[in-house]
KOLVEX-492763 format. One record per residue: residue number from 0; residue in one letter; chain; x, y, z of N, C-alpha, C in turn. Coordinates in pm, 1 decimal, decimal comma, padded with zeros to 6 digits. Layout:
KOLVEX-492763
seq/type/mol/n.px/n.py/n.pz/ca.px/ca.py/ca.pz/c.px/c.py/c.pz
NUM/A/A/X/Y/Z/X/Y/Z/X/Y/Z;
...
end
This chain:
KOLVEX-492763
seq/type/mol/n.px/n.py/n.pz/ca.px/ca.py/ca.pz/c.px/c.py/c.pz
0/M/A/00082,1/-00112,1/00000,5/-00001,0/-00002,7/-00003,2/00091,9/00122,2/00001,2;
1/S/A/00055,4/00220,7/-00080,8/00131,0/00345,9/-00075,3/00057,6/00439,6/00014,8;
2/V/A/00138,5/00530,1/00064,7/00085,0/00634,9/00162,6/00110,4/00773,1/00096,6;
3/R/A/00001,7/00854,9/00095,9/00014,1/00987,5/00047,9/-00033,2/01088,6/00151,9;
4/K/A/00050,6/01183,6/00180,7/00014,6/01290,7/00276,9/-00026,9/01412,9/00193,4;
5/T/A/-00159,0/01451,5/00220,9/-00207,4/01571,1/00141,9/-00143,3/01697,9/00203,7;
6/D/A/-00157,7/01798,7/00124,2/-00110,6/01934,0/00164,5/-00170,1/01978,2/00295,3;
7/D/A/-00304,4/01950,6/00304,3/-00376,0/01983,7/00432,8/-00315,5/01906,5/00554,7;
8/F/A/-00291,4/01777,9/00536,6/-00235,9/01698,8/00643,3/-00098,3/01754,2/00685,1;
9/I/A/-00012,7/01789,3/00587,4/00119,2/01835,3/00609,5/00105,4/01975,0/00685,2;
10/A/A/00019,3/02061,2/00635,7/00001,5/02188,9/00699,8/-00052,7/02175,0/00841,4;
11/D/A/-00137,9/02083,5/00870,5/-00188,1/02063,6/01004,4/-00077,7/02022,5/01095,8;
12/V/A/00005,8/01921,2/01046,6/00107,9/01874,8/01139,3/00216,7/01982,5/01157,0;
13/E/A/00248,5/02058,8/01053,2/00345,0/02174,2/01065,4/00299,5/02272,9/01169,5;
14/R/A/00170,1/02314,8/01164,2/00111,7/02410,3/01251,6/00121,9/02360,7/01396,9;
15/Q/A/00093,6/02230,4/01418,5/00091,4/02177,6/01552,6/00231,5/02170,7/01604,4;
16/F/A/00326,5/02132,2/01517,9/00469,8/02125,5/01553,3/00510,2/02272,6/01599,5;
17/E/A/00481,2/02368,3/01515,6/00520,1/02504,9/01552,1/00460,0/02555,8/01684,9;
18/W/A/00332,7/02514,3/01711,2/00267,6/02550,9/01832,9/00353,7/02484,6/01952,6;
19/Y/A/00376,5/02352,6/01936,8/00456,9/02292,5/02050,7/00595,6/02354,7/02068,1;
20/A/A/00664,4/02386,6/01951,9/00793,1/02445,4/01960,9/00794,9/02576,9/02038,9;
21/V/A/00695,1/02659,6/02006,9/00682,6/02790,8/02078,6/00636,9/02779,2/02225,3;
22/N/A/00537,9/02693,7/02249,8/00470,9/02687,9/02378,1/00522,8/02579,8/02469,0;
23/A/A/00590,8/02474,7/02421,7/00633,9/02367,0/02508,0/00783,7/02331,1/02484,5;
24/G/A/00841,9/02393,4/02377,6/00988,0/02363,2/02354,0/01010,4/02263,5/02240,2;
25/W/A/01129,7/02262,5/02190,7/01168,1/02189,0/02072,1/01154,5/02037,4/02100,3;
26/E/A/01195,5/01996,6/02221,4/01194,5/01851,9/02257,8/01045,5/01795,5/02242,3;
27/V/A/00956,1/01868,9/02303,8/00818,3/01826,0/02286,5/00769,0/01823,0/02141,5;
28/A/A/00805,4/01930,9/02070,8/00775,1/01938,2/01930,9/00822,2/01826,5/01847,5;
29/E/A/00942,9/01782,1/01878,0/01013,5/01671,1/01802,9/00937,4/01541,7/01842,8;
30/R/A/00902,8/01531,7/01978,7/00828,7/01409,4/02020,9/00693,8/01394,9/01949,9;
31/Y/A/00632,7/01515,7/01926,2/00504,2/01513,3/01855,1/00527,3/01455,0/01710,6;
32/L/A/00627,0/01499,5/01640,1/00649,0/01449,7/01503,3/00681,4/01299,0/01517,2;
33/V/A/00756,5/01261,1/01610,2/00786,9/01110,1/01623,7/00656,4/01029,3/01643,2;
34/A/A/00571,3/01085,9/01730,3/00438,5/01013,0/01750,5/00350,6/01014,8/01628,1;
35/V/A/00343,7/01117,4/01554,5/00272,5/01120,0/01429,8/00320,8/01023,9/01333,3;
36/A/A/00458,9/01016,1/01312,4/00519,4/00928,2/01221,9/00497,8/00781,6/01254,5;
37/A/A/00504,8/00746,0/01390,5/00481,4/00610,6/01435,5/00331,9/00577,0/01407,2;
38/T/A/00238,6/00672,2/01432,2/00097,8/00633,7/01404,9/00072,5/00614,6/01259,0;
39/C/A/00139,5/00692,1/01175,0/00124,7/00676,1/01026,1/00173,9/00539,6/00985,3;
40/R/A/00288,1/00498,4/01041,8/00348,9/00367,2/01002,8/00248,4/00254,8/01043,5;
41/L/A/00191,8/00261,4/01162,8/00092,5/00165,0/01210,4/-00031,2/00154,0/01108,3;
42/L/A/-00072,9/00279,1/01063,4/-00188,2/00284,8/00973,3/-00147,9/00229,1/00833,1;
43/D/A/-00028,1/00245,0/00802,9/00024,4/00188,9/00671,4/00017,2/00032,6/00678,2;
44/Q/A/00053,7/-00020,6/00786,6/00050,3/-00167,4/00808,1/-00094,1/-00222,1/00827,9;
45/H/A/-00177,5/-00142,7/00886,7/-00313,8/-00187,4/00916,7/-00417,8/-00073,0/00881,0;
46/P/A/-00428,9/-00052,6/00754,9/-00518,1/00067,2/00712,7/-00663,6/00070,4/00761,2;
47/L/A/-00719,1/-00050,1/00794,7/-00856,3/-00048,4/00832,7/-00868,4/-00044,5/00995,1;
48/L/A/-00758,4/-00027,3/01059,1/-00764,3/-00024,2/01203,8/-00850,0/00095,2/01258,1;
49/G/A/-00845,1/00205,1/01198,8/-00932,0/00320,2/01249,2/-01071,0/00305,5/01194,4;
50/P/A/-01170,2/00334,0/01276,5/-01311,6/00326,9/01233,7/-01340,6/00445,0/01136,2;
51/R/A/-01453,8/00437,0/01066,8/-01502,4/00540,9/00985,1/-01556,4/00654,1/01084,0;
52/G/A/-01542,7/00780,0/01041,5/-01580,0/00884,3/01129,4/-01730,2/00907,6/01147,3;
53/G/A/-01810,4/00848,5/01056,1/-01959,0/00865,6/01067,3/-02007,4/00995,0/01032,3;
54/F/A/-01928,8/01080,9/00951,7/-01968,7/01221,0/00916,7/-02068,4/01206,2/00801,2;
55/A/A/-02163,8/01308,0/00809,8/-02273,4/01308,3/00708,8/-02230,8/01370,7/00574,7;
56/H/A/-02135,9/01463,8/00580,9/-02097,7/01532,6/00461,7/-02030,9/01435,1/00358,2;
57/P/A/-02074,8/01434,1/00230,5/-02029,7/01339,9/00140,5/-01878,3/01330,1/00118,1;
58/R/A/-01811,1/01442,9/00129,2/-01660,4/01439,1/00116,8/-01595,9/01366,4/00232,1;
59/L/A/-01658,4/01363,2/00350,7/-01602,5/01305,6/00465,2/-01654,2/01163,7/00500,1;
60/R/A/-01750,1/01123,7/00426,5/-01823,8/00997,2/00463,9/-01726,1/00873,1/00477,3;
61/E/A/-01632,0/00861,2/00388,5/-01544,0/00743,6/00390,1/-01416,7/00761,8/00472,3;
62/W/A/-01400,3/00880,0/00534,4/-01282,3/00902,8/00610,8/-01281,1/00824,7/00740,3;
63/R/A/-01167,8/00775,4/00772,1/-01144,0/00705,6/00899,9/-01060,5/00793,6/00990,0;
64/F/A/-01048,1/00754,4/01117,8/-00966,1/00823,4/01199,2/-00895,8/00731,5/01301,6;
65/F/A/-00779,8/00785,8/01355,5/-00703,7/00708,8/01454,0/-00627,7/00810,0/01536,6;
66/V/A/-00627,8/00786,5/01673,6/-00569,5/00874,0/01770,3/-00410,8/00862,0/01759,4;
67/V/A/-00343,8/00970,9/01761,0/-00198,4/00972,3/01767,8/-00153,8/00908,6/01896,4;
68/F/A/-00037,9/00835,3/01893,5/00020,8/00776,2/02019,0/00040,9/00872,9/02133,8;
69/R/A/00029,8/00812,2/02251,8/00060,9/00899,7/02368,3/00199,2/00956,3/02369,9;
70/P/A/00210,2/01077,1/02423,3/00122,5/01153,3/02504,2/00046,3/01247,2/02421,5;
71/F/A/00034,9/01229,0/02294,6/-00034,6/01322,7/02201,7/-00174,7/01269,2/02161,6;
72/N/A/-00235,3/01187,4/02251,2/-00358,4/01120,0/02217,4/-00488,2/01201,3/02216,7;
73/K/A/-00468,3/01332,5/02228,4/-00574,7/01424,2/02206,2/-00577,7/01466,1/02058,1;
74/H/A/-00482,4/01424,3/01979,7/-00472,8/01459,3/01840,4/-00516,8/01341,8/01758,1;
75/I/A/-00590,4/01360,3/01646,8/-00654,3/01258,5/01567,8/-00603,2/01275,4/01426,2;
76/L/A/-00567,9/01167,3/01362,9/-00530,1/01163,6/01220,6/-00652,2/01118,9/01144,3;
77/F/A/-00688,4/01186,2/01038,0/-00802,1/01146,2/00955,3/-00737,7/01106,5/00823,7;
78/Y/A/-00799,6/00999,0/00778,7/-00746,1/00933,2/00650,7/-00849,7/00859,9/00572,4;
79/Q/A/-00812,2/00822,6/00448,6/-00902,6/00755,7/00358,9/-00828,6/00644,7/00292,9;
80/V/A/-00892,0/00531,1/00277,4/-00831,4/00415,6/00211,7/-00904,4/00401,2/00077,1;
81/L/A/-00822,5/00418,1/-00028,4/-00880,3/00397,2/-00166,6/-00790,3/00295,3/-00238,0;
82/A/A/-00847,0/00188,8/-00273,5/-00782,1/00081,5/-00342,7/-00653,8/00036,0/-00271,9;
83/D/A/-00538,3/00068,0/-00318,8/-00414,3/00033,4/-00257,4/-00347,3/00162,3/-00210,0;
84/E/A/-00414,2/00265,1/-00171,9/-00353,6/00385,5/-00127,8/-00420,4/00427,5/00001,8;
85/L/A/-00326,6/00470,5/00097,4/-00367,9/00535,0/00223,1/-00346,2/00683,1/00208,5;
86/I/A/-00448,8/00760,2/00219,3/-00436,2/00910,1/00202,0/-00466,2/00972,9/00327,7;
87/L/A/-00354,8/01034,7/00385,0/-00363,5/01102,8/00515,9/-00422,8/01240,5/00477,1;
88/R/A/-00537,3/01267,5/00532,9/-00613,6/01393,8/00494,8/-00594,3/01506,6/00592,0;
89/R/A/-00609,0/01483,3/00716,9/-00601,9/01595,4/00822,9/-00539,6/01535,8/00955,2;
90/A/A/-00487,8/01632,3/01026,7/-00433,8/01604,9/01166,8/-00487,2/01710,3/01256,0;
91/M/A/-00568,2/01671,9/01360,2/-00637,9/01785,3/01433,1/-00647,2/01742,1/01587,8;
92/H/A/-00660,1/01845,8/01668,3/-00682,5/01821,8/01807,5/-00832,3/01779,3/01817,3;
93/G/A/-00863,7/01685,0/01897,1/-00994,6/01635,2/01906,2/-01095,0/01718,7/01969,9;
94/H/A/-01057,2/01829,9/02034,4/-01153,2/01917,2/02100,6/-01195,1/02037,0/02008,5;
95/R/A/-01243,3/01997,6/01890,8/-01285,3/02103,8/01800,7/-01415,4/02057,9/01732,1;
96/N/A/-01475,6/02149,9/01667,0/-01593,1/02113,7/01585,5/-01546,8/02045,9/01464,3;
97/L/A/-01518,0/01911,2/01481,2/-01451,6/01842,4/01372,2/-01520,6/01845,2/01229,4;
98/P/A/-01647,6/01822,1/01221,5/-01700,5/01818,0/01085,6/-01679,0/01956,7/01014,9;
99/R/A/-01698,7/02071,5/01083,6/-01674,2/02197,3/01020,7/-01520,3/02213,9/00992,5;
100/Q/A/-01433,8/02184,8/01088,7/-01292,9/02204,4/01074,6/-01232,1/02117,3/00965,0;
101/L/A/-01283,3/01998,0/00952,6/-01224,1/01916,4/00847,6/-01255,3/01968,0/00706,3;
102/L/A/-01357,7/02043,2/00690,4/-01391,7/02093,0/00555,6/-01315,2/02220,1/00528,6;
103/E/A/-01261,6/02283,3/00627,7/-01195,7/02407,4/00610,6/-01048,1/02397,6/00580,8;
104/R/A/-00986,3/02493,7/00517,8/-00843,4/02489,6/00493,7/-00768,6/02502,0/00630,2;
105/P/A/-00644,7/02445,6/00638,6/-00570,0/02454,9/00759,7/-00553,3/02597,3/00800,7;
106/G/A/-00565,3/02631,5/00922,8/-00543,4/02764,5/00978,3/-00660,7/02858,3/00950,2;
107/A/A/-00772,2/02810,8/00896,3/-00879,5/02902,6/00870,5/-00955,4/02944,6/00998,9;
108/A/A/-00949,2/02861,6/01102,5/-01023,8/02900,1/01222,7/-00933,4/02965,7/01328,5;
end
């Protein structure tokens, strides 16, 4: 299975990395990237591991989600499985209005 990171996914991860770097320090920011990468590797090996999000919007209907490894388990990776491709769509903190946020460009809110 091939893995593709969308521009939105990359922007979401970069924004969160920058937030951690400024507010918690470089070490925490680096640990965030390591946790995201490890979660992505697991999803690459087991793409159906995350459940479908159950969103009503047609664009989100087939999206799945999986929580980033601890201690960043308040962050959620949203992805889609199409044929032999895992498409990483978004990375967000779980305490948001997710259906609305998932449809917006990164940094819009």
